[in-house]
N, C-alpha and C positions, 0 to 999 in steps of 0.2 A: 504493500500500500504506500502511496505517495505521502510524504510529510509536507504539509502546507505551512510556509512561513507567512506570518501576519505582518501587515503594514502597521504604521503607527495609528492610523485611523481605525483599523480593525481591533487593535489592542485596546484602544479607548472604548470601543463598543463592548468588548469583552470585560473591561473593567466595570462598566455600568451593570452588565448582566450579573457579574460576580458580587458586586456590592449589594445588589438586590437579594441574592441568595443569603449573604451575610446578615442583612436586615431581617430576612425571614427567619433565620435561625435565632437571631436575638429576640424576635417576637415570640418564638416558641419557648425560648429560655424562661420567659415570664410565666409560662403555663406548665412547665415540667414540674409536677408536684404529685405527692401521693393522692390517689383517688381519680386521677385523670386517665382517660382511655387513650390509646394510640390513635383511634379514629377521630377523637376530638382534636388532637394535635394536627392530624391530616387536614381536617376541615379549616382550621385556623390558617394553616400554611397555604392551602389552595386559594382561599379568599384573599389573603394578603398579597399573594403573587399576582392574581388577576386584577386586583384593585390598583396595582402599580403598572398595569399595561403589559404584563408578560404572561407567558404560558408555562405551567409546570411541566418541564420536559419529561419527567419520569412517567407521567400518566399515559398509559397505553404503550409505553416503550417495550418492545418485544425482547424476551430472553432467547437463548439459542434454540429453544423448542418452539418458538413462535407465539408463546403465551404473552398477552399484553399485561403490563403491570397495572393493577387496578387502582392505584392511589397516586398522590402527588409527592409524597415523601416516603423514604424507607425508614422504618422505626424498628431498630434492632436492640432488643432488651437482653441484658445479661449474657447468656451463652450464645445468642444470635450474633454472628460475625457481621453479616450484611444482608440486605434485601428483605428485611422483616416487613410483612404486609400489615398496615394499620387495620385494626378491627375494634369492635366494641366489647370484646371479651378480654383483651389484654389491658388490665388496670394497673397503672404504676403504683408501686408500694415503696415504703421507706427502705432505703438500702439498695434499691435497684440502680443500675446504670442503663442509659438508653443512648445509642448512637443514632443521630438523625442526619440522614444524607438527603441533600436537597439540590435540585437543578432547575434553572430557569432558562427560557428562550426569550430574549429581549432584542428587538430590532435586528433579528436574524442571527444573533450570536448567543452562545451558551455560557452559562455560569454553573459551577459545580463545587460544592464544599460539604464537609461533614464535621460534626462535633459530637463528642461523647459527653453526656450530661450526667451529673449525680442527681438522684432522686432522694431528697431528705438527707439523712445522715448515712454516710457510706463508710465502710471499714477502711482503715489505713492501708491495708493490702491492696484494695481496689483502687484507692487514690494513687498509689505508687504505680500501678499498671497504667492508669490514665496519664499520669505525669510523664512516664517513660515514653509512651506512645506519642504524646504531643511533642515532646522534645525530639523524638526521632524524626518527626515530620520536618522540623526546622533544620535538623542536621542534614536531611536529604536535600532540602532547599539550598542550603549553603554549598552543596556539591553539584548544584545545577548551574553549570558555567559553560558558556560558549567555548567550543573547541575541545571539550572533554567528552569521553564516552558516557552515554546515558547510564551505563551499567554502574558507574560510580555512585549514583543515587542509591540504588539498591544495596550495594556493598556497604555503604555507610550506615544505612538503616538496620540491616541485618546485624552488623558488627555491634552496634550500640545496644539493640534490644536483646540479642542472645547473651551478651555480657551480663545483662541484668537478670538472666534466667527465664526469658520469655520466648514463646514460639512466634515465628514469622510465617504467615500464610503464604503459600507459593502459588495456589491455583487462581488467585485474583490479583489484578495489577492496577496501577494507575494507567493513564492514557493521554494521548493527544486530545485536544479539544479546540473547537472553533465554531464553524457553521454547523457541524455535527457534534453531538454529545461525545461520541467516541470516535477519535481519529487516530491515525498512526502518529507516533510510535507507542508501543506498550511501554509502561514504566514499572517494571517489577520492583518489589521491596526487598529483594535478596540478590545475591551475587550469581548471575546467570553464567558468568565466564565469557560472555559475548561483548566484545568491545567495538563492534563494527558500526554501531549507530552513534554518530558524533552530534552533540548538541550544537545548534546554531542560533544566533540572534534572530528573534522573530518566531521561534518555536513557542507554542503555548501548550503546556502540559498540566495535568492534574496528578499531584503526588498524594498517595493515600495509604499510609501504612495501616495494615490490619494485623493487630498483635494479640496473641492469646496468653492467658495466665498459665496454661498448661502446655501440652504439646501442640504442634502446629496443624494437626490433622483436622479436617472439616468433613461435614456430611450435608448433602442436599436433602431437604425435607420433601414429603410427597407433593406439596403445592408447586414444586419445581422452581421456586423463587428463594425461599428462606434457607440460609446457610448457617449451620450451627457448628460449634466446636464438637469434635467427636467425644471428648472426655467430659463434656458438660461444664467445663470451667469458663469463666467470663472472658470476653474479648473487648478490645477497644479499637476505635477507628476515627482517625482525624484526617482531614483532606483540605488542601488549598489548591487553587488553580494559580499558576504562575506564568510569567512571560520570561523567556531566556533573553538575557541582554549580553553585551560585550563583557560587562563585569558582573556585579551582583544581580541575581534574578529579581524581578519585580513581582511581589505577591499581589494578585488581583483581588482575591477575597480577603476577608479580615475576621479575626476573632475579638477585636477590641471591644465592641459593644457587649458581647456575651461576657467577656471577662470583667467588664465594669459592673454588670448586673450580678455576676456570681461571686465577685471578689477573688481572692487568691486561694481557691480550693486546692489546686494542684498546679 
């Protein structure tokens, strides 16, 4: 697949799409609390996105089996790694964590970001998992430099997380992003040993470490969307969309508003 380099005008449009994703996640942060259902969160997100003139990209997005995703956000609770489907049966409770992955299509360009939230009081062990995963995202971003192999991103994430005793999911990756939600290249979170793809200024990619408290193995549930850890231990997921520059990468999404609301939990 061809890798599309973006112009400055295109990067500006992607910045706007990604900042809307970030604002949506911040709006959801106000509502992540015990007693709330994941379907309630989905309705808040869809209304917020559409009120701001965008389309929730995830809604009806097909999986490899051709099944359309039935919601506007992915809500992955505890041992769900990714692609959790919002419903009225999953009620958040004190001590849970929930990864909310969100995408928007605004003026023809996509935004994509994910944040793992604490529900009420969460154990120190879980906070450590979240802290490590979030830190690994920024370590990956620091290694996203024009002229270097894209594999360096995954190398740095894997090294950091495995040193802390965590598992790094192999079967799911980050991705290029632009007019399409998923474009080339793939952005693995581990060392693939492949240094053939070199980053160039103008590439836009989503980096999204998916890190497990136990081993790295995952299972696909019968709904053909929900992916859980095989050992039932929790997982965390953080994601930013970035633009590769000649020097330091530009982060197009932001966690600032979420972190202002949450304080320094981790």
